[in-house]
C-alpha positions in Angstrom: 16.7 40.0 37.2 14.0 38.3 34.9 10.5 39.1 36.3 8.3 36.0 35.1 4.4 36.8 35.4 2.8 33.5 36.1 -0.8 35.3 35.2 0.5 36.0 31.6 1.7 32.7 30.8 -0.6 30.4 32.9 -3.8 32.5 33.5 -5.5 33.1 36.8 -5.9 29.4 37.8 -2.8 27.3 37.4 -4.4 24.2 37.0 -1.8 21.5 35.6 1.6 20.6 35.2 1.8 21.7 31.4 1.1 25.5 32.4 3.9 25.4 35.0 6.3 23.7 32.1 5.7 27.0 30.1 7.3 28.7 33.0 10.5 26.4 32.1 10.9 27.8 28.9 10.6 31.4 30.3 13.6 31.0 33.1 16.5 31.5 31.5 20.4 31.7 32.7 19.9 34.4 34.9 18.3 34.9 38.4 14.4 34.8 38.0 11.8 36.0 39.9 8.2 34.5 39.6 5.4 37.2 40.1 2.2 35.3 41.3 -0.1 38.4 41.3 -3.4 37.9 39.8 -2.9 34.1 40.4 -6.0 32.9 42.5 -5.6 29.2 42.6 -2.7 26.6 41.8 -3.5 22.8 42.0 -1.3 20.4 43.7 0.2 18.7 40.6 1.3 22.5 39.3 2.8 23.2 42.5 4.8 19.8 42.4 6.1 20.5 39.0 6.9 24.4 40.1 8.9 22.7 42.8 10.6 20.2 40.5 11.6 23.2 37.8 13.1 25.5 41.0 15.0 22.4 42.4 16.5 21.8 39.0 17.2 25.3 38.2 21.0 26.2 38.4 20.6 29.7 39.3 18.4 31.2 41.8 14.3 31.5 41.3 12.4 33.6 43.6 8.7 33.7 44.3 6.4 36.6 45.4 2.9 38.2 45.1 1.3 34.7 46.3 -2.1 34.8 47.6 -2.4 32.9 50.9 -4.2 30.0 48.9 -1.4 29.7 46.6 1.4 29.9 49.0 -0.5 27.3 51.1 -0.8 24.9 48.4 3.2 25.3 47.5 4.0 25.0 51.3 1.8 21.8 51.9 3.6 20.1 48.6 6.9 21.0 49.5 6.2 19.4 53.1 5.0 16.3 51.3 8.1 16.0 49.2 10.0 15.8 52.3 8.5 12.8 53.7 9.2 9.4 52.6 6.8 7.8 50.4 5.3 4.5 51.7 3.3 2.3 49.7 0.0 1.1 51.3 -0.6 -2.3 51.6 -4.3 -3.2 51.3 -3.8 -7.1 51.1 -5.9 -9.5 49.2 -5.7 -12.4 47.2 -4.9 -12.8 43.2 -7.2 -15.3 41.7 -6.9 -17.0 38.3 -10.0 -17.3 36.0 -10.1 -19.3 33.3 -13.0 -17.8 31.6 -16.0 -15.3 32.1 -17.7 -18.1 33.9 -14.7 -18.4 36.4 -15.1 -14.6 36.9 -18.7 -14.4 37.3 -18.6 -17.4 40.0 -15.9 -15.2 41.8 -18.0 -12.3 41.5 -21.1 -14.0 42.9 -18.8 -15.6 45.8 -17.9 -12.0 47.0 
Protein backbone atom coordinates (compact mmCIF):
# COMPACT_ATOMS: atom_id res chain seq x y z
CA UNK A 1 0.00 0.00 0.00
CA UNK A 2 1.30 3.43 -0.92
CA UNK A 3 0.89 6.09 1.82
CA UNK A 4 0.62 9.67 0.58
CA UNK A 5 1.30 12.31 3.23
CA UNK A 6 -0.98 15.21 2.38
CA UNK A 7 1.08 17.61 4.51
CA UNK A 8 4.17 16.93 2.40
CA UNK A 9 2.29 17.42 -0.88
CA UNK A 10 -0.07 20.29 0.04
CA UNK A 11 1.02 21.78 3.36
CA UNK A 12 -0.87 22.34 6.61
CA UNK A 13 -3.83 24.11 4.99
CA UNK A 14 -5.28 22.61 1.82
CA UNK A 15 -6.92 25.64 0.25
CA UNK A 16 -7.58 24.88 -3.40
CA UNK A 17 -8.39 22.28 -6.02
CA UNK A 18 -4.90 22.69 -7.48
CA UNK A 19 -3.41 21.49 -4.18
CA UNK A 20 -5.47 18.31 -4.39
CA UNK A 21 -4.63 17.79 -8.06
CA UNK A 22 -1.02 17.24 -6.95
CA UNK A 23 -2.29 14.18 -5.06
CA UNK A 24 -3.77 12.71 -8.25
CA UNK A 25 -0.24 12.45 -9.63
CA UNK A 26 0.87 10.60 -6.49
CA UNK A 27 -1.89 7.97 -6.69
CA UNK A 28 -0.62 5.12 -8.81
CA UNK A 29 -2.16 1.82 -9.88
CA UNK A 30 -2.26 0.34 -6.40
CA UNK A 31 -4.16 0.68 -3.15
CA UNK A 32 -3.33 4.09 -1.69
CA UNK A 33 -3.82 5.68 1.72
CA UNK A 34 -4.03 9.42 2.27
CA UNK A 35 -2.41 10.47 5.55
CA UNK A 36 -3.94 13.75 6.77
CA UNK A 37 -1.70 14.01 9.85
CA UNK A 38 -0.58 17.62 10.38
CA UNK A 39 -3.28 18.99 8.05
CA UNK A 40 -5.36 21.47 10.04
CA UNK A 41 -7.74 22.84 7.38
CA UNK A 42 -9.31 21.85 4.07
CA UNK A 43 -11.46 24.17 1.98
CA UNK A 44 -14.79 23.12 0.52
CA UNK A 45 -13.42 23.18 -3.03
CA UNK A 46 -10.40 21.07 -2.04
CA UNK A 47 -12.67 18.53 -0.34
CA UNK A 48 -14.84 18.38 -3.47
CA UNK A 49 -11.78 17.78 -5.66
CA UNK A 50 -10.54 15.08 -3.26
CA UNK A 51 -13.88 13.26 -3.45
CA UNK A 52 -13.77 13.45 -7.26
CA UNK A 53 -10.32 11.87 -7.33
CA UNK A 54 -11.41 9.09 -4.96
CA UNK A 55 -14.56 8.42 -7.03
CA UNK A 56 -12.60 8.31 -10.29
CA UNK A 57 -9.97 5.96 -8.92
CA UNK A 58 -10.20 2.39 -10.17
CA UNK A 59 -8.63 1.06 -6.95
CA UNK A 60 -9.22 1.71 -3.24
CA UNK A 61 -8.11 5.00 -1.71
CA UNK A 62 -8.27 5.18 2.11
CA UNK A 63 -8.01 8.21 4.41
CA UNK A 64 -6.67 8.44 7.94
CA UNK A 65 -5.29 10.96 10.42
CA UNK A 66 -7.89 13.67 9.74
CA UNK A 67 -8.58 16.33 12.34
CA UNK A 68 -12.24 16.81 13.23
CA UNK A 69 -12.32 19.97 11.10
CA UNK A 70 -10.97 18.21 8.00
CA UNK A 71 -13.16 15.14 8.52
CA UNK A 72 -16.25 17.31 8.99
CA UNK A 73 -15.55 19.33 5.83
CA UNK A 74 -15.18 16.16 3.75
CA UNK A 75 -18.43 14.76 5.21
CA UNK A 76 -20.33 18.02 4.55
CA UNK A 77 -19.16 18.12 0.94
CA UNK A 78 -19.92 14.41 0.43
CA UNK A 79 -23.46 14.92 1.77
CA UNK A 80 -23.94 17.96 -0.47
CA UNK A 81 -22.87 15.99 -3.54
CA UNK A 82 -25.65 13.45 -2.87
CA UNK A 83 -28.38 16.10 -2.96
CA UNK A 84 -29.88 17.19 -6.25
CA UNK A 85 -28.77 20.66 -7.22
CA UNK A 86 -31.67 23.01 -7.82
CA UNK A 87 -31.14 26.40 -9.44
CA UNK A 88 -32.56 29.27 -7.45
CA UNK A 89 -35.08 31.36 -9.32
CA UNK A 90 -34.91 35.01 -8.37
CA UNK A 91 -37.32 36.30 -10.97
CA UNK A 92 -36.70 39.61 -12.65
CA UNK A 93 -37.08 41.30 -15.94
CA UNK A 94 -34.71 41.69 -18.86
CA UNK A 95 -34.57 45.27 -20.12
CA UNK A 96 -32.99 46.22 -23.43
CA UNK A 97 -31.12 49.52 -23.20
CA UNK A 98 -30.21 51.10 -26.51
CA UNK A 99 -27.55 53.35 -25.02
CA UNK A 100 -26.13 54.73 -21.76
CA UNK A 101 -28.97 57.25 -21.44
CA UNK A 102 -31.52 54.42 -21.44
CA UNK A 103 -29.41 52.56 -18.90
CA UNK A 104 -29.13 55.67 -16.72
CA UNK A 105 -32.91 56.21 -16.84
CA UNK A 106 -33.40 52.56 -15.84
CA UNK A 107 -31.11 52.89 -12.84
CA UNK A 108 -32.70 56.17 -11.75
CA UNK A 109 -36.10 54.51 -11.85
CA UNK A 110 -35.15 51.75 -9.40
